[in-house]
Structures are given as C-alpha cells and as structure tokens.
All heavy atoms as an XYZ file, in Angstrom:
856
protein
N       0.862     -1.174      0.023
C      -0.021      0.030     -0.001
C       0.873      1.247     -0.024
O       1.914      1.304      0.663
C      -0.900      0.024      1.215
C      -2.057     -0.909      1.268
S      -3.050     -0.568      2.713
C      -4.606     -0.567      1.939
N       0.489      2.235     -0.714
C       1.178      3.466     -0.781
C       0.737      4.325      0.437
O      -0.223      4.067      1.167
C       0.893      4.224     -2.049
O      -0.486      4.524     -2.120
C       1.434      3.390     -3.264
N       1.444      5.415      0.609
C       1.155      6.383      1.774
C      -0.224      6.906      1.671
O      -0.909      7.037      2.773
C       2.289      7.420      1.779
C       2.644      8.071      3.037
C       2.917      7.057      4.160
O       3.611      6.107      4.080
O       2.321      7.322      5.257
N      -0.758      7.355      0.613
C      -2.151      7.867      0.583
C      -3.183      6.857      0.934
O      -4.307      7.143      1.301
C      -2.324      8.428     -0.865
C      -0.951      8.639     -1.351
C      -0.090      7.629     -0.675
N      -2.940      5.495      0.681
C      -3.769      4.534      1.040
C      -3.954      4.182      2.528
O      -4.875      3.642      2.981
C      -3.405      3.162      0.354
C      -3.604      3.249     -1.234
O      -4.293      4.202     -1.611
O      -2.858      2.521     -1.881
N      -2.968      4.713      3.345
C      -2.903      4.529      4.755
C      -3.094      5.841      5.424
O      -2.091      6.339      5.906
C      -1.695      3.790      5.181
C      -1.527      2.420      4.565
C      -0.356      1.686      5.182
C       0.940      2.260      4.592
N       2.150      1.538      5.062
N      -4.199      6.477      5.474
C      -4.302      7.810      6.062
C      -4.093      7.905      7.574
O      -3.722      8.930      8.011
C      -5.703      8.292      5.726
C      -6.474      6.979      5.585
C      -5.571      5.961      5.024
N      -4.373      6.899      8.311
C      -4.187      6.897      9.769
C      -2.896      6.234     10.272
O      -2.784      6.128     11.450
C      -5.420      6.283     10.440
C      -6.632      6.983     10.121
C      -7.591      6.362      9.247
C      -6.949      8.258     10.544
C      -8.809      6.948      8.964
C      -8.130      8.971     10.265
C      -9.035      8.289      9.463
N      -1.980      5.900      9.377
C      -0.830      5.235      9.854
C       0.153      6.232     10.370
O       0.314      7.380      9.803
C      -0.218      4.381      8.770
O       0.323      5.242      7.770
N       0.872      5.901     11.367
C       1.957      6.804     11.943
C       3.270      6.419     11.307
O       3.538      5.293     11.055
C       1.994      6.773     13.463
N       4.055      7.410     10.998
C       5.357      7.073     10.474
C       6.273      6.354     11.482
O       6.192      6.593     12.672
N       7.081      5.531     10.975
C       7.938      4.833     11.912
C       9.164      5.620     12.221
O       9.591      6.431     11.401
C       8.459      3.448     11.188
O       9.087      3.775      9.974
C       7.263      2.512     10.909
N       9.702      5.542     13.420
C      10.840      6.286     13.790
C      12.038      5.988     12.922
O      12.299      4.843     12.570
C      11.123      5.911     15.234
C       9.898      5.214     15.742
C       9.258      4.710     14.485
N      12.671      6.965     12.477
C      13.895      6.873     11.702
C      13.591      6.609     10.216
O      14.450      6.141      9.463
N      12.451      6.931      9.729
C      12.091      6.719      8.364
C      12.567      7.883      7.425
O      12.316      7.887      6.251
C      10.588      6.383      8.048
C       9.721      7.522      8.609
O      10.228      8.457      9.092
O       8.411      7.336      8.443
N      13.217      8.867      8.061
C      13.766      9.959      7.286
C      12.857     11.149      7.008
O      13.202     12.041      6.249
N      11.650     11.140      7.601
C      10.786     12.240      7.236
C      10.982     13.435      8.179
O      10.441     14.530      7.962
C       9.383     11.811      7.262
C       8.935     11.193      8.626
O       9.743     11.139      9.520
O       7.746     10.780      8.686
N      11.758     13.320      9.281
C      12.001     14.448     10.178
C      10.865     14.794     11.149
O      10.906     15.761     11.811
N       9.819     14.021     11.094
C       8.673     14.295     11.981
C       8.875     13.875     13.374
O       8.130     14.333     14.252
C       7.352     13.571     11.422
C       6.844     14.288     10.116
O       7.255     15.449      9.974
O       6.188     13.667      9.374
N       9.878     13.013     13.672
C       9.990     12.534     15.053
C      10.436     13.642     15.948
O      10.068     13.657     17.115
C      11.098     11.373     15.025
O      12.322     11.871     14.617
N      11.232     14.599     15.481
C      11.661     15.698     16.316
C      10.434     16.585     16.634
O      10.310     17.091     17.745
C      12.701     16.502     15.631
C      14.054     15.786     15.542
C      14.897     16.281     14.405
O      14.491     17.265     13.742
O      15.971     15.706     14.195
N       9.584     16.759     15.653
C       8.356     17.608     15.899
C       7.477     16.864     16.888
O       6.834     17.493     17.749
C       7.676     17.824     14.507
C       6.326     18.562     14.723
C       8.533     18.644     13.573
N       7.289     15.574     16.765
C       6.517     14.814     17.649
C       7.004     14.819     19.058
O       6.271     14.982     20.010
C       6.400     13.319     17.155
C       5.567     13.164     15.897
O       4.793     14.065     15.562
O       5.755     12.181     15.241
N       8.337     14.821     19.181
C       8.989     14.933     20.561
C       8.663     16.197     21.216
O       8.412     16.303     22.394
C      10.458     14.632     20.433
C      10.845     13.233     20.195
C      12.332     13.087     20.006
O      13.135     14.046     20.364
O      12.776     12.041     19.537
N       8.665     17.299     20.399
C       8.356     18.639     20.906
C       6.884     18.692     21.383
O       6.543     19.260     22.437
C       8.706     19.713     19.884
C       8.165     21.052     20.344
C      10.167     19.739     19.709
N       6.011     18.128     20.602
C       4.593     18.155     20.918
C       4.316     17.299     22.230
O       3.575     17.766     23.059
C       3.772     17.525     19.752
C       3.625     18.489     18.604
C       2.765     17.875     17.540
C       2.658     18.762     16.308
N       1.803     18.194     15.270
N       5.039     16.213     22.360
C       4.845     15.385     23.564
C       5.386     16.108     24.749
O       4.721     16.068     25.817
C       5.555     14.031     23.366
C       5.665     13.200     24.614
C       4.826     13.182     22.268
N       6.460     16.730     24.577
C       7.067     17.553     25.750
C       6.139     18.643     26.170
O       5.901     18.896     27.353
C       8.462     18.050     25.377
N       5.580     19.336     25.194
C       4.692     20.414     25.567
C       3.457     20.002     26.199
O       2.858     20.489     27.185
C       4.319     21.224     24.249
C       5.337     22.138     23.785
C       4.929     22.935     22.589
C       6.009     23.876     22.083
N       5.514     24.643     20.997
N       2.888     18.727     25.700
C       1.675     18.223     26.394
C       2.012     17.750     27.767
O       1.127     17.948     28.682
C       1.155     17.042     25.527
N       3.113     17.161     27.977
C       3.505     16.719     29.319
C       3.679     17.918     30.274
O       3.308     17.763     31.373
C       4.791     15.963     29.274
N       4.232     18.968     29.842
C       4.447     20.151     30.594
C       3.107     20.904     30.862
O       2.913     21.532     31.888
C       5.387     21.068     30.070
C       6.831     20.504     30.269
O       7.136     19.961     31.243
N       7.669     20.798     29.252
N       2.184     20.838     29.957
C       0.915     21.542     30.057
C       0.077     21.004     31.286
O      -0.519     21.825     31.966
C       0.116     21.433     28.823
C      -1.183     22.234     28.803
C      -1.856     22.179     27.473
N      -0.977     22.640     26.359
C      -0.828     21.926     25.206
N      -1.430     20.783     25.047
N       0.023     22.337     24.290
N       0.097     19.759     31.466
C      -0.644     19.130     32.574
C       0.291     18.690     33.677
O      -0.065     17.731     34.367
C      -1.521     18.011     32.020
C      -2.522     18.449     31.051
C      -2.330     18.153     29.713
C      -3.611     19.166     31.452
C      -3.397     18.636     28.781
C      -4.500     19.683     30.510
C      -4.446     19.399     29.212
N       1.383     19.406     33.858
C       2.272     19.061     35.001
C       1.577     19.337     36.263
O       0.891     20.342     36.487
C       3.545     19.946     34.917
C       4.622     19.561     35.846
O       4.423     18.551     36.569
O       5.567     20.262     35.943
N       1.691     18.315     37.197
C       1.013     18.533     38.517
C       1.420     19.759     39.282
O       0.558     20.321     39.993
C       1.136     17.160     39.366
C       0.222     17.116     40.467
C       2.590     17.049     39.816
C      -1.259     16.849     40.093
N       2.565     20.189     39.134
C       3.019     21.391     39.826
C       2.279     22.645     39.356
O       1.995     23.520     40.127
C       4.566     21.566     39.583
C       5.356     20.389     40.223
C       6.862     20.526     39.802
N       6.981     20.365     38.423
C       8.144     20.369     37.764
N       9.206     20.622     38.416
N       8.225     20.238     36.403
N       2.024     22.656     38.053
C       1.296     23.811     37.550
C      -0.190     23.790     38.071
O      -0.716     24.859     38.383
C       1.239     23.760     36.046
C       2.513     24.188     35.422
C       2.334     24.331     33.904
N       3.605     24.660     33.238
C       3.692     25.077     32.023
N       2.600     25.124     31.275
N       4.856     25.372     31.545
N      -0.749     22.588     38.041
C      -2.178     22.447     38.505
C      -2.231     22.883     39.987
O      -3.094     23.616     40.380
C      -2.682     21.099     38.304
C      -2.784     20.705     36.774
C      -3.154     19.222     36.694
C      -3.781     21.563     36.031
N      -1.355     22.339     40.803
C      -1.395     22.637     42.241
C      -1.097     24.112     42.471
O      -1.795     24.829     43.236
C      -0.339     21.714     43.043
C      -0.908     20.276     42.965
C      -0.230     22.283     44.448
C       0.112     19.342     43.563
N      -0.118     24.603     41.798
C       0.205     26.053     41.945
C      -0.870     26.984     41.503
O      -1.254     27.915     42.210
N      -1.590     26.657     40.437
C      -2.726     27.542     40.051
C      -3.907     27.432     40.973
O      -4.533     28.409     41.233
C      -3.143     27.136     38.551
O      -3.592     25.763     38.535
N      -4.160     26.233     41.561
C      -5.247     26.164     42.520
C      -4.897     26.895     43.769
O      -5.752     27.622     44.328
C      -5.457     24.621     42.945
C      -6.482     23.947     42.036
C      -6.540     22.445     42.397
C      -7.790     24.520     41.990
N      -3.666     26.834     44.249
C      -3.268     27.601     45.487
C      -3.350     29.112     45.118
O      -3.767     29.869     46.018
C      -1.887     27.249     45.877
C      -1.837     26.195     46.924
C      -1.805     24.793     46.595
C      -1.873     26.481     48.286
C      -1.813     23.843     47.463
C      -1.857     25.508     49.232
C      -1.812     24.114     48.804
N      -3.040     29.528     43.993
C      -3.118     30.917     43.625
C      -4.601     31.409     43.571
O      -4.889     32.400     44.086
C      -2.397     31.233     42.238
C      -0.888     31.152     42.464
C      -2.775     32.638     41.711
C      -0.076     31.261     41.115
N      -5.468     30.558     42.963
C      -6.848     30.864     42.934
C      -7.447     31.028     44.343
O      -8.125     31.999     44.680
C      -7.643     29.808     42.159
C      -9.126     29.970     42.070
C      -9.504     31.137     41.252
C      -9.782     28.659     41.613
N      -7.207     30.004     45.211
C      -7.713     30.035     46.567
C      -7.105     31.170     47.382
O      -7.740     31.800     48.238
C      -7.570     28.703     47.219
C      -8.502     27.599     46.699
C      -7.995     26.348     46.596
C      -9.776     27.942     46.299
C      -8.868     25.351     46.043
C     -10.584     26.973     45.723
C     -10.112     25.638     45.597
O     -10.878     24.688     45.159
N      -5.837     31.451     47.139
C      -5.145     32.536     47.788
C      -5.763     33.940     47.472
O      -5.937     34.685     48.324
N      -6.100     34.041     46.196
C      -6.746     35.318     45.818
C      -8.089     35.445     46.461
O      -8.476     36.570     46.986
C      -6.913     35.397     44.209
C      -7.782     36.535     43.775
C      -5.501     35.564     43.592
N      -8.883     34.395     46.526
C     -10.162     34.427     47.149
C     -10.014     34.767     48.651
O     -10.773     35.650     49.173
C     -10.890     33.092     47.027
C     -11.291     32.889     45.515
C     -12.136     33.034     47.905
C     -11.749     31.550     45.216
N      -9.031     34.209     49.324
C      -8.845     34.542     50.732
C      -8.418     35.894     50.963
O      -8.678     36.558     51.913
C      -7.925     33.521     51.397
C      -8.511     32.096     51.669
C      -7.456     31.155     52.236
C      -9.742     32.226     52.616
N      -7.474     36.400     50.136
C      -7.060     37.779     50.329
C      -8.163     38.747     50.053
O      -8.300     39.750     50.844
C      -5.818     38.080     49.233
C      -5.536     39.564     49.192
C      -4.581     37.304     49.698
N      -8.977     38.553     49.095
C     -10.127     39.394     48.915
C     -11.121     39.379     50.095
O     -11.560     40.404     50.575
C     -10.884     39.008     47.632
C     -12.251     39.700     47.475
C     -10.035     39.344     46.368
N     -11.348     38.173     50.609
C     -12.128     38.040     51.863
C     -11.516     38.753     52.991
O     -12.194     39.352     53.820
C     -12.418     36.610     52.131
C     -13.501     35.932     51.210
C     -13.586     34.421     51.577
C     -14.816     36.564     51.356
N     -10.206     38.705     53.112
C      -9.473     39.316     54.205
C      -9.504     40.828     54.144
O      -9.488     41.520     55.136
N      -9.560     41.330     52.917
C      -9.532     42.750     52.708
C     -10.959     43.380     52.875
O     -11.205     44.362     53.546
C      -8.947     43.135     51.378
C      -9.125     44.593     51.105
C      -7.442     42.788     51.352
N     -11.973     42.720     52.296
C     -13.305     43.358     52.143
C     -14.284     42.735     53.180
O     -15.447     43.139     53.266
C     -13.856     43.281     50.757
C     -13.096     44.052     49.773
C     -14.069     41.811     50.314
N     -13.877     41.765     53.963
C     -14.745     41.107     54.922
C     -15.127     41.994     56.101
O     -14.521     43.019     56.274
N     -16.133     41.572     56.837
C     -16.537     42.404     57.966
C     -15.521     42.345     59.076
O     -14.689     41.496     59.154
C     -17.812     41.815     58.550
O     -17.582     40.598     59.110
N     -15.532     43.420     59.910
C     -14.529     43.543     60.949
C     -14.640     42.397     61.975
O     -13.592     41.895     62.536
C     -14.690     44.947     61.628
C     -13.655     45.157     62.741
N     -12.360     45.349     62.516
C     -13.851     45.134     64.131
C     -11.751     45.529     63.622
N     -12.663     45.355     64.650
N     -15.870     41.997     62.243
C     -16.044     40.855     63.180
C     -15.349     39.569     62.678
O     -14.695     38.865     63.498
C     -17.527     40.626     63.396
C     -17.894     39.432     64.144
N     -17.581     39.415     65.620
C     -18.336     38.202     63.899
C     -17.925     38.237     66.091
N     -18.376     37.494     65.057
N     -15.500     39.249     61.385
C     -14.831     38.085     60.854
C     -13.320     38.209     60.789
O     -12.613     37.308     61.012
C     -15.459     37.807     59.344
C     -14.686     36.603     58.715
C     -16.931     37.456     59.432
N     -12.848     39.450     60.457
C     -11.397     39.675     60.392
C     -10.763     39.503     61.688
O      -9.586     38.973     61.786
C     -11.166     41.067     59.881
C     -11.512     41.365     58.399
C     -11.108     42.797     58.124
C     -11.641     43.133     56.738
N     -11.199     44.536     56.328
N     -11.365     39.848     62.799
C     -10.692     39.813     64.099
C     -11.177     38.625     64.974
O     -10.962     38.611     66.120
C     -10.960     41.087     64.914
O     -12.415     41.259     64.945
C     -10.330     42.268     64.160
N     -11.847     37.675     64.361
C     -12.395     36.511     65.050
C     -11.262     35.634     65.650
O     -11.456     35.078     66.758
C     -13.238     35.749     64.105
C     -14.262     34.808     64.739
C     -15.078     34.169     63.659
C     -16.368     33.566     64.229
N     -17.189     33.006     63.204
N     -10.159     35.532     65.048
C      -9.029     34.655     65.585
C      -8.125     35.480     66.380
O      -6.987     35.812     65.921
C      -8.345     34.036     64.359
N      -8.489     35.898     67.537
C      -7.593     36.549     68.513
C      -7.017     37.820     67.882
O      -5.864     38.213     68.073
C      -6.507     35.748     68.970
C      -5.887     36.186     70.298
O      -6.557     36.914     71.083
O      -4.678     35.855     70.562
N      -7.855     38.580     67.100
C      -7.445     39.810     66.492
C      -6.568     39.646     65.279
O      -6.063     40.748     64.755
N      -6.363     38.487     64.775
C      -5.515     38.265     63.611
C      -6.464     38.046     62.354
O      -7.400     37.298     62.479
C      -4.629     37.067     63.770
C      -3.661     37.313     64.937
C      -3.826     36.793     62.502
C      -2.881     36.102     65.355
N      -6.164     38.745     61.323
C      -6.915     38.521     60.084
C      -6.422     37.316     59.380
O      -5.558     37.360     58.515
C      -6.760     39.807     59.130
C      -7.695     39.782     57.981
O      -8.331     38.763     57.716
N      -7.797     40.886     57.321
N      -6.963     36.171     59.753
C      -6.452     34.944     59.349
C      -6.676     34.643     57.877
O      -5.792     33.955     57.169
C      -7.051     33.733     60.159
C      -6.239     32.478     60.125
C      -8.461     33.515     59.887
C      -4.965     32.522     60.781
N      -7.787     35.201     57.300
C      -7.966     35.017     55.872
C      -6.900     35.716     55.044
O      -6.457     35.158     54.020
C      -9.343     35.564     55.449
C     -10.450     34.650     55.967
O     -10.278     33.495     56.163
N     -11.671     35.245     55.999
N      -6.540     36.916     55.514
C      -5.531     37.666     54.735
C      -4.210     36.957     54.773
O      -3.548     36.737     53.749
C      -5.436     39.060     55.319
C      -4.349     40.011     54.693
C      -4.751     40.249     53.228
C      -4.244     41.261     55.400
N      -3.743     36.572     55.976
C      -2.447     35.937     56.116
C      -2.425     34.601     55.460
O      -1.381     34.187     54.830
C      -2.013     35.878     57.551
C      -1.677     37.251     58.077
C      -2.480     37.945     58.990
C      -0.602     38.027     57.780
N      -1.836     39.143     59.220
C      -0.629     39.259     58.499
C       0.579     37.768     56.922
C       0.298     40.235     58.420
C       1.457     38.831     56.806
C       1.324     40.025     57.561
N      -3.479     33.795     55.547
C      -3.468     32.486     54.910
C      -3.539     32.654     53.403
O      -2.799     31.906     52.637
C      -4.669     31.628     55.394
O      -4.675     31.614     56.838
C      -4.690     30.305     54.746
N      -4.276     33.592     52.883
C      -4.272     33.917     51.446
C      -2.938     34.317     50.901
O      -2.493     33.890     49.858
N      -2.283     35.183     51.662
C      -0.947     35.585     51.161
C       0.040     34.415     51.235
O       0.869     34.290     50.280
C      -0.324     36.718     52.105
C      -1.036     38.009     51.995
C      -0.494     39.011     53.010
C      -0.932     38.611     50.597
N      -0.048     33.560     52.238
C       0.873     32.326     52.185
C       0.521     31.426     51.013
O       1.394     30.829     50.441
C       0.671     31.588     53.520
N      -0.784     31.292     50.719
C      -1.115     30.420     49.608
C      -0.696     31.055     48.220
O      -0.281     30.292     47.330
C      -2.627     30.181     49.627
C      -3.150     29.343     50.778
S      -4.914     29.196     50.841
C      -5.099     27.848     49.683
N      -0.744     32.342     48.198
C      -0.246     33.020     46.971
C       1.220     32.793     46.722
O       1.749     32.409     45.626
C      -0.494     34.538     46.977
C      -1.969     34.912     46.732
C      -2.096     36.429     46.964
C      -2.388     34.540     45.314
N       2.011     32.913     47.858
C       3.438     32.627     47.751
C       3.753     31.188     47.369
O       4.538     30.895     46.481
C       4.190     33.084     49.028
C       5.594     32.574     49.132
C       4.105     34.540     49.306
N       3.065     30.237     48.032
C       3.285     28.861     47.793
C       2.881     28.527     46.384
O       3.594     27.729     45.620
C       2.522     27.963     48.731
C       2.713     26.493     48.464
C       3.882     25.850     48.876
C       1.650     25.709     47.928
C       4.070     24.519     48.674
C       1.855     24.396     47.615
C       3.055     23.735     48.016
N       1.770     29.012     45.857
C       1.357     28.779     44.483
C       2.316     29.363     43.458
O       2.545     28.725     42.442
N       2.832     30.582     43.743
C       3.798     31.192     42.798
C       5.048     30.321     42.812
O       5.705     30.212     41.680
C       4.022     32.579     43.200
N       5.532     29.849     43.956
C       6.641     29.005     43.917
C       6.490     27.713     43.144
O       7.387     27.242     42.412
C       7.116     28.625     45.374
C       7.716     29.821     46.099
C       7.897     29.404     47.586
C       9.028     30.228     45.551
N       5.295     27.105     43.254
C       5.027     25.858     42.478
C       5.041     26.118     40.969
O       5.680     25.344     40.185
C       3.709     25.268     42.885
C       3.617     24.673     44.301
S       4.643     23.218     44.490
C       3.614     22.003     43.694
N       4.457     27.189     40.599
C       4.333     27.531     39.118
C       5.756     27.889     38.644
O       6.195     27.508     37.611
C       3.397     28.731     38.853
C       3.523     29.202     37.432
C       1.962     28.219     39.131
N       6.535     28.646     39.464
C       7.923     28.993     39.142
C       8.769     27.677     38.944
O       9.568     27.561     38.015
C       8.549     29.926     40.160
C      10.022     30.204     39.934
C      10.379     30.993     38.874
C      10.991     29.571     40.677
C      11.757     31.201     38.602
C      12.321     29.757     40.483
C      12.751     30.625     39.415
N       8.628     26.761     39.836
C       9.335     25.485     39.736
C       9.032     24.729     38.524
O       9.937     24.182     37.868
C       8.959     24.660     41.042
C       9.646     23.358     41.091
C      10.832     22.974     40.531
C       9.122     22.233     41.842
N      11.162     21.655     40.958
C      10.118     21.159     41.648
C       8.014     21.944     42.588
C       9.960     19.898     42.267
C       7.872     20.683     43.158
C       8.840     19.732     43.017
N       7.728     24.679     38.223
C       7.289     24.025     36.978
C       7.882     24.641     35.712
O       8.189     23.951     34.708
C       5.754     23.968     36.877
N       7.939     25.978     35.711
C       8.477     26.675     34.555
C       9.963     26.608     34.487
O      10.558     26.593     33.398
C       7.936     28.109     34.515
C       6.421     28.322     34.370
C       6.091     29.757     34.468
C       5.967     27.724     33.045
N      10.636     26.657     35.620
C      12.091     26.623     35.657
C      12.614     25.257     35.297
O      13.732     25.132     34.669
C      12.582     27.097     36.947
N      11.998     24.256     35.748
C      12.490     22.830     35.493
C      11.377     22.008     34.860
O      10.697     21.264     35.562
C      12.991     22.210     36.749
C      14.041     22.981     37.428
C      14.983     22.316     38.236
N      15.156     20.888     37.790
C      16.180     20.207     38.181
N      17.049     20.675     39.054
N      16.274     18.920     37.846
N      11.176     22.140     33.519
C      10.069     21.438     32.957
C      10.346     19.932     32.891
O      11.550     19.534     32.866
C       9.995     22.067     31.514
C      11.295     22.649     31.343
C      11.830     23.068     32.692
N       9.334     19.134     32.734
C       9.571     17.738     32.677
C       9.987     17.294     31.328
O       9.570     17.955     30.312
C       8.248     16.951     33.026
O       7.200     17.362     32.187
C       7.857     17.237     34.462
N      10.789     16.291     31.250
C      11.156     15.712     29.971
C      10.784     14.307     29.881
O      11.140     13.473     30.696
C      12.721     15.840     29.796
C      13.149     15.220     28.450
C      13.250     17.275     29.908
N       9.883     13.960     28.930
C       9.442     12.609     28.832
C      10.609     11.704     28.548
O      11.493     11.914     27.774
C       8.430     12.585     27.736
C       8.445     13.906     27.068
C       9.309     14.795     27.915
N      10.508     10.470     29.154
C      11.522      9.460     28.929
C      11.342      8.856     27.518
O      10.199      8.622     27.140
C      11.466      8.385     30.016
C      11.877      8.899     31.319
C      11.766      7.804     32.399
C      12.042      8.373     33.780
N      11.972      7.305     34.762
N      12.363      8.551     26.856
C      12.256      7.853     25.557
C      11.729      6.434     25.737
O      11.916      5.802     26.783
C      13.630      7.847     24.903
C      14.568      7.976     26.140
C      13.861      8.824     27.139
N      11.079      5.971     24.742
C      10.473      4.582     24.792
C      11.701      3.608     24.889
O      12.608      3.780     24.175
C       9.693      4.283     23.613
C       8.374      5.122     23.602
C       7.507      4.807     22.329
O       7.780      3.785     21.688
O       6.636      5.614     22.099
N      11.472      2.552     25.717
C      12.539      1.572     25.799
C      12.385      0.594     24.704
O      11.311      0.231     24.364
C      12.456      0.838     27.168
C      12.760      1.698     28.342
C      12.789      0.892     29.633
C      13.128      1.804     30.772
N      13.195      1.096     31.996
N      13.482      0.187     24.152
C      13.536     -0.809     23.074
C      14.163     -2.057     23.693
O      15.163     -1.957     24.293
C      14.366     -0.257     21.873
C      14.427     -1.311     20.794
C      13.757      1.042     21.401
N      13.502     -3.201     23.499
C      14.056     -4.384     24.056
C      15.367     -4.707     23.554
O      15.674     -4.653     22.369
C      13.024     -5.521     23.712
N      16.344     -5.024     24.397
C      17.632     -5.485     24.034
C      18.618     -4.378     23.865
O      19.695     -4.536     23.467
N      18.255     -3.064     24.082
C      19.168     -1.996     23.922
C      19.170     -1.226     25.242
O      18.161     -1.067     25.986
C      18.676     -1.017     22.780
C      18.702     -1.701     21.474
C      18.249     -0.728     20.332
O      17.925      0.426     20.634
N      18.283     -1.233     19.141
N      20.337     -0.617     25.490
C      20.527      0.302     26.649
C      20.871     -0.511     27.863
O      20.820     -1.778     27.908
N      21.266      0.192     28.904
C      21.681     -0.518     30.157
C      20.489     -1.150     30.901
O      19.324     -0.620     30.814
C      22.235      0.665     30.974
C      21.594      1.908     30.470
C      21.333      1.652     29.026
N      20.693     -2.267     31.479
C      19.691     -2.924     32.255
C      18.760     -3.798     31.484
O      17.864     -4.413     32.012
N      18.944     -3.856     30.186
C      18.104     -4.742     29.373
C      18.672     -6.162     29.415
O      19.862     -6.411     29.484
C      18.064     -4.202     27.947
C      17.483     -2.847     27.821
C      15.984     -2.783     28.192
O      15.294     -3.734     27.919
N      15.573     -1.691     28.689
N      17.773     -7.077     29.321
C      18.116     -8.503     29.298
C      18.651     -8.878     27.912
O      17.926     -8.605     26.900
C      16.909     -9.414     29.664
C      16.537     -9.112     31.069
C      17.319    -10.814     29.507
C      15.260     -9.764     31.508
N      19.886     -9.259     27.876
C      20.445     -9.638     26.594
C      20.872    -11.077     26.564
O      20.481    -11.859     27.416
N      21.663    -11.539     25.635
C      22.081    -12.901     25.556
C      23.107    -13.099     26.700
O      23.842    -12.245     27.088
C      22.712    -13.219     24.184
O      23.744    -12.381     24.026
N      23.116    -14.305     27.255
C      24.070    -14.644     28.321
C      25.475    -14.873     27.850
O      25.637    -15.264     26.701
C      23.527    -15.884     29.102
O      23.588    -17.008     28.145
N      26.449    -14.391     28.582
C      27.781    -14.601     28.114
C      28.207    -16.062     28.133
O      27.695    -16.877     28.885
C      28.685    -13.843     29.150
C      27.826    -13.747     30.359
C      26.375    -13.818     29.884
N      29.059    -16.455     27.146
C      29.510    -17.800     27.060
C      30.441    -18.217     28.202
O      31.336    -17.343     28.507
C      30.181    -18.050     25.703
N      30.258    -19.253     28.860
C      31.103    -19.680     29.980
C      31.857    -20.909     29.682
O      31.592    -21.685     28.834
C      30.286    -19.958     31.249
O      29.275    -20.857     30.986
C      29.696    -18.611     31.737
C-alpha cells in the first residue's frame, strides 16, 4: 500500500521524514501543560486570591475573630506565595518525557548470556 492508502498510519521512527523531532516537541509540551506542579500552583493561587479578597473586604467581626488576627488575609498571602513557587518550579524545570525503551538496547536490558 502506498502512503495515501494508509491515512491513519503513523510514520515509523527513523524513516527519514524528520517528523520525529516535531513529535517529541509536541509530547514535551503536552507533558508540561498538565504538569501536577502547575495544577497545584494554580489552585493555590486561585484560593489565595479568594482569601486575600475576603481578608480585605470582609466584615470587621470576621477579620478579628481569631484573636485579633486577620487569618484570611495571612493564609491567602501564604497560599499565593506557595502557588507562585510551584508555578515557578514547573516553569524553571520542565519535565522531559523518557524515551521509549527498546528491548535489548540500553543499560539494564536483558540480553544474551555470556558464554562460559
């Protein structure tokens, strides 16, 4: 079969078409997009913003309920800092997907036994 007859076939690695490098970049971007550090950081930032807003515009009774400390404001600021650190970590050190293992190649693979 020729190439137009197989519309859904994926090219084999090393067939000379140069698409493997493009595919690796796409895989790396997809892995980084849903990195758990980004998700956790963004959730902490979202909840931190909500708590800071509540700490600033909330009633005086709610603000001083915890022994005179505006706990919503301080917790929100801490959550903002933690979320920013998580997002910074994810952007500074992105994940790199491991290459697929090929049987019989590379360290730790089971090969033929040495002759004794």
